[in-house]
C-alpha positions as CSV (number, residue, x, y, z in Angstrom):
1,M,74.0,88.3,-41.5
2,L,76.8,89.1,-43.9
3,F,79.2,86.4,-45.0
4,S,82.1,88.4,-43.4
5,E,80.2,88.3,-40.1
6,C,79.9,84.5,-40.3
7,L,83.7,84.2,-40.4
8,S,84.0,85.5,-36.8
9,L,81.7,82.9,-35.4
10,T,82.7,79.5,-33.9
11,Y,81.0,76.5,-35.5
12,V,81.0,73.1,-33.9
13,D,80.7,70.0,-36.1
14,L,78.8,67.4,-34.0
15,S,79.1,64.5,-36.4
16,H,81.2,61.4,-35.9
17,S,83.0,59.2,-38.4
18,L,81.1,56.1,-39.7
19,H,82.8,52.8,-39.1
20,N,81.7,49.2,-38.6
21,D,81.3,49.8,-34.8
22,T,79.1,52.9,-35.1
23,M,76.3,52.9,-32.6
24,H,72.9,52.1,-34.1
25,W,69.3,51.6,-33.0
26,P,69.0,48.1,-31.7
27,T,66.2,47.0,-34.1
28,V,68.0,48.0,-37.3
29,L,71.0,46.6,-39.3
30,P,74.4,47.7,-38.1
31,V,76.6,50.0,-40.1
32,T,78.9,48.4,-42.6
33,V,81.8,50.2,-44.3
34,E,83.5,48.3,-47.0
35,V,86.7,49.6,-48.6
36,V,86.3,49.3,-52.3
37,A,89.6,51.0,-53.2
38,K,92.4,52.7,-51.3
39,G,95.6,53.4,-52.9
40,E,97.5,54.6,-55.9
41,T,96.0,53.7,-59.3
42,A,97.9,52.3,-62.3
43,E,97.8,55.9,-63.7
44,G,99.6,57.2,-60.6
45,Y,96.9,59.1,-58.7
46,W,95.4,58.4,-55.3
47,Y,91.9,57.0,-55.1
48,E,89.7,56.0,-52.2
49,S,86.2,54.7,-52.4
50,N,83.8,52.9,-49.9
51,N,80.5,51.2,-49.9
52,I,78.5,52.3,-46.9
53,C,75.3,50.7,-45.6
54,L,73.4,52.2,-42.7
55,A,69.9,52.5,-41.4
56,E,68.5,56.0,-40.7
57,H,69.0,55.5,-37.0
58,A,72.7,55.0,-36.9
59,G,75.5,57.3,-36.0
60,T,75.1,61.0,-36.0
61,H,71.7,61.8,-37.5
62,L,68.7,64.0,-37.2
63,D,65.2,62.7,-36.6
64,S,62.7,64.7,-38.5
65,P,59.4,65.6,-36.8
66,A,57.7,63.4,-39.4
67,H,59.5,60.4,-37.8
68,L,56.9,60.5,-35.0
69,F,54.1,62.7,-36.2
70,K,52.0,62.7,-39.3
71,D,52.1,65.6,-41.7
72,R,55.2,67.2,-40.1
73,W,58.5,68.3,-41.6
74,H,60.9,65.8,-43.2
75,V,64.6,66.5,-42.8
76,D,64.8,68.3,-46.1
77,E,62.0,70.6,-45.1
78,I,63.4,71.9,-41.8
79,P,64.7,75.4,-42.2
80,L,68.4,75.6,-41.7
81,S,67.8,78.5,-39.2
82,R,66.1,75.9,-36.9
83,L,69.3,73.8,-36.8
84,M,71.7,76.6,-36.0
85,G,72.0,78.9,-33.1
86,P,73.9,79.7,-29.9
87,G,74.8,76.5,-28.1
88,V,73.9,75.8,-24.5
89,V,75.0,72.7,-22.6
90,L,72.8,71.4,-19.8
91,D,74.7,68.8,-17.8
92,I,72.7,66.2,-15.9
93,Q,75.4,63.5,-15.9
94,E,75.4,63.2,-12.1
95,K,71.7,62.7,-12.0
96,A,71.9,60.1,-14.8
97,K,74.6,58.2,-12.9
98,K,72.0,57.6,-10.2
99,N,69.1,57.0,-12.7
100,P,70.0,55.9,-16.2
101,L,66.5,57.0,-17.4
102,A,66.9,60.5,-15.9
103,E,65.2,63.3,-17.9
104,L,65.9,67.0,-18.1
105,T,63.5,68.9,-15.7
106,V,62.4,72.5,-15.3
107,D,64.5,72.5,-12.1
108,D,67.6,71.6,-14.2
109,I,66.9,74.5,-16.6
110,T,66.2,76.9,-13.7
111,S,69.5,76.0,-12.1
112,W,71.3,76.7,-15.3
113,T,69.6,80.0,-15.9
114,E,70.2,81.1,-12.3
115,A,74.0,80.4,-12.8
116,N,74.3,81.7,-16.4
117,G,71.4,84.0,-17.2
118,P,68.4,83.5,-19.5
119,L,68.7,81.0,-22.4
120,P,69.7,83.0,-25.6
121,D,67.0,83.4,-28.2
122,G,67.2,80.6,-30.7
123,A,69.4,78.5,-28.5
124,V,70.4,75.0,-29.5
125,V,70.3,73.1,-26.2
126,F,72.4,70.0,-25.7
127,V,71.8,67.8,-22.7
128,L,74.7,65.8,-21.4
129,G,73.9,62.7,-19.5
130,A,70.4,62.0,-20.8
131,Q,69.7,58.6,-22.3
132,P,73.2,57.1,-22.0
133,A,74.2,54.2,-24.3
134,G,72.8,51.0,-23.0
135,A,69.6,52.6,-21.5
136,G,67.6,50.3,-23.8
137,V,64.9,51.0,-26.3
138,E,62.4,51.7,-23.5
139,G,64.6,54.5,-22.1
140,Q,65.2,56.1,-25.5
141,Q,61.7,56.4,-26.9
142,G,59.2,59.1,-25.8
143,R,56.3,57.8,-23.7
144,K,52.9,58.4,-25.2
145,G,51.2,61.3,-23.5
146,S,54.4,62.5,-21.8
147,R,55.3,66.2,-21.6
148,R,58.0,65.4,-24.1
149,D,55.4,64.3,-26.7
150,S,53.2,67.4,-26.0
151,R,56.2,69.7,-26.5
152,R,56.8,68.1,-29.9
153,K,53.2,68.8,-31.0
154,R,53.4,72.5,-30.3
155,D,55.2,73.4,-33.6
156,R,54.5,72.2,-37.0
157,G,58.1,71.1,-36.9
């Protein structure tokens, strides 16, 4: 793709700002943001600086395949092409309201494709409603031997 072609695409930044109330994994230290400087210096120019402390499972982040599987990609090894693509949103919020541990199923994907057509090649799929805040550690970790674990093992990544 030429750079000029990239300019016509829509990009969505999924990150969130870091602050002292940023969501974090329950077993790690919370995020702390300490203002070191914010204001005009004696020389008359503006300067802002912060100390930020966070665990790897805080705020917007990417878990590498190596997080759960030996000899897999670390974040710096994941090709950028695997992190970009046409976005698709699968919404299971209604199902998750009834069951906070609801998971995306083949039927959910089938319903989406019947309404919208096939998933685009290289689609980045976002699931709304899965694993809501407060589901607890048990609800957020993959269960050993589950279909979710077996799907992760298919690729090197």
